[in-house]
C-alpha positions in Angstrom: 114.1 154.6 85.6 114.2 151.6 83.4 116.2 149.6 85.9 113.7 150.4 88.7 110.8 149.3 86.5 112.5 146.0 85.6 113.4 145.3 89.2 109.7 145.8 90.2 108.5 143.5 87.4 111.1 140.8 88.0 109.7 138.0 90.2 111.4 138.1 93.6 109.9 134.8 94.7 109.8 131.5 93.1 106.6 129.8 92.0 107.1 127.0 94.5 104.0 126.0 96.4 104.1 127.0 100.0 105.1 124.4 102.5 102.5 122.3 104.2 101.3 123.7 107.6 100.0 122.0 110.7 96.6 123.3 109.7 96.9 121.7 106.2 97.8 118.4 107.9 94.9 118.7 110.3 92.5 119.1 107.3 93.8 115.9 105.8 93.5 114.1 109.2 90.0 115.3 109.7 88.9 114.3 106.2 90.2 110.8 106.8 88.5 110.5 110.2 85.2 111.9 108.8 85.3 109.4 105.9 86.0 106.6 108.4 83.1 107.7 110.6 80.8 107.7 107.6 81.9 104.2 106.7 81.2 103.0 110.3 77.8 104.7 110.3 76.9 103.2 106.9 78.0 99.7 107.8 77.6 99.2 111.6 75.4 100.2 114.5 78.5 101.2 116.5 78.6 104.6 118.1 81.4 106.8 119.5 84.3 104.6 118.6 87.5 106.4 119.5 90.4 106.9 117.1 93.6 105.0 118.0 96.0 105.5 115.1 96.0 106.8 111.6 98.0 106.3 108.4 98.0 109.0 105.6 98.7 107.5 102.2 101.1 110.0 100.4 100.0 110.8 96.9 103.6 111.1 95.7 107.2 111.2 96.9 107.1 115.0 97.3 104.0 114.9 99.5 105.6 112.0 101.5 108.7 114.1 102.2 106.7 117.2 103.0 104.4 115.5 105.5 107.3 113.6 107.1 109.3 116.8 107.5 106.3 118.5 109.1 105.7 115.5 111.4 109.3 115.6 112.6 108.5 119.1 114.0 105.2 117.9 115.6 106.3 114.7 117.3 108.9 112.0 117.7 109.4 108.7 115.9 107.1 106.1 117.4 106.8 102.8 115.7 108.8 99.9 117.1 107.1 97.4 114.7 108.2 96.2 111.3 105.7 98.5 109.6 108.2 101.3 109.4 109.4 100.0 106.0 106.2 101.4 104.5 106.6 104.8 106.1 107.3 106.8 109.2 105.1 106.9 112.4 105.1 109.7 114.9 103.9 110.2 118.4 102.4 113.7 118.3 103.6 116.1 121.0 100.1 117.7 120.9 97.4 115.3 119.8 95.1 116.5 117.0 91.4 117.0 117.9 89.0 115.0 115.7 85.4 114.0 115.8 86.5 110.6 117.1 88.7 112.0 119.9 92.3 112.9 120.2 94.7 111.4 117.6 98.1 110.8 119.2 99.8 108.6 116.6 100.1 109.5 112.9 101.9 107.6 110.2 102.8 108.9 106.7 102.9 106.0 104.3 105.1 106.0 101.3 103.3 106.2 97.9 101.9 102.9 96.9 99.9 102.2 93.7 97.9 99.5 95.6 96.7 102.2 98.1 94.8 104.8 96.1 92.8 105.8 99.2 93.7 108.9 101.2 94.3 107.1 104.4 93.4 104.5 107.0 92.1 105.3 110.5 92.2 102.7 113.2 89.3 102.7 115.7 89.1 101.1 119.1 86.2 98.7 119.8 85.2 97.7 123.3 84.9 94.0 122.6 86.9 93.0 119.5 85.7 89.4 119.5 82.1 90.3 119.5 82.6 93.0 116.9 84.4 90.6 114.6 81.7 87.9 115.0 78.9 90.4 114.4 80.3 92.2 111.3 82.7 89.8 109.6 79.9 87.3 108.8 77.1 89.8 108.2 78.5 91.8 105.3 80.9 91.5 102.4 82.2 94.9 103.3 84.5 93.5 106.1 87.7 91.5 105.7 89.8 89.8 108.3 93.4 91.0 108.2 95.7 88.6 110.1 99.0 89.9 111.4 101.9 88.2 113.2 101.0 89.5 116.7 97.4 90.6 116.3 94.6 90.8 113.7 92.2 93.4 112.5 88.9 93.8 110.7 89.1 96.0 107.6 86.2 98.0 106.2 86.5 99.7 102.9 85.0 103.2 102.9 85.0 106.0 100.4 88.6 107.0 100.0 89.6 105.3 103.2 90.4 101.8 104.6 89.0 101.6 108.2 90.6 99.2 110.6 89.4 97.7 113.9 92.5 96.1 115.4 92.4 93.4 118.1 95.1 95.3 119.9 95.6 99.1 120.2 98.7 100.8 118.9 100.2 100.9 122.4 99.5 97.2 123.0 101.3 96.4 119.7 104.5 98.2 120.8 
């Protein structure tokens, strides 16, 4: 009788947190998209900008590994540029639905103390030159970010960095 009581009291499972699910990842993605859309709404008169690409900034090494492992089951590696040093990018087999359209490309970025934000969505603009001219000069909230093959305008939002690149993810590959 005592053995049976002890065996029912003894924990049979560890206290490890459950692994991240696709639904958990979709919540993070939608939070970042929504914060990006709020920043756009608060700082521009742009409407209906489609999402092109997104980076999630891992909070720590454990989260980085957990999200990367999950993304390996949801897509295939997909960044041919040098940015892969900072993390892993995946082309999703089934795009995530967001308020800004379908997200097909998702990056998990390695933990970085200079990136306290949760993530960075990239949005497509119809006329990059006009967008840049209109907003870069008009507000201190926008910064030009030159890159080797393209440039982008950065907007700091609440818990996100929003980017408007001169070239889409596909054009940069």
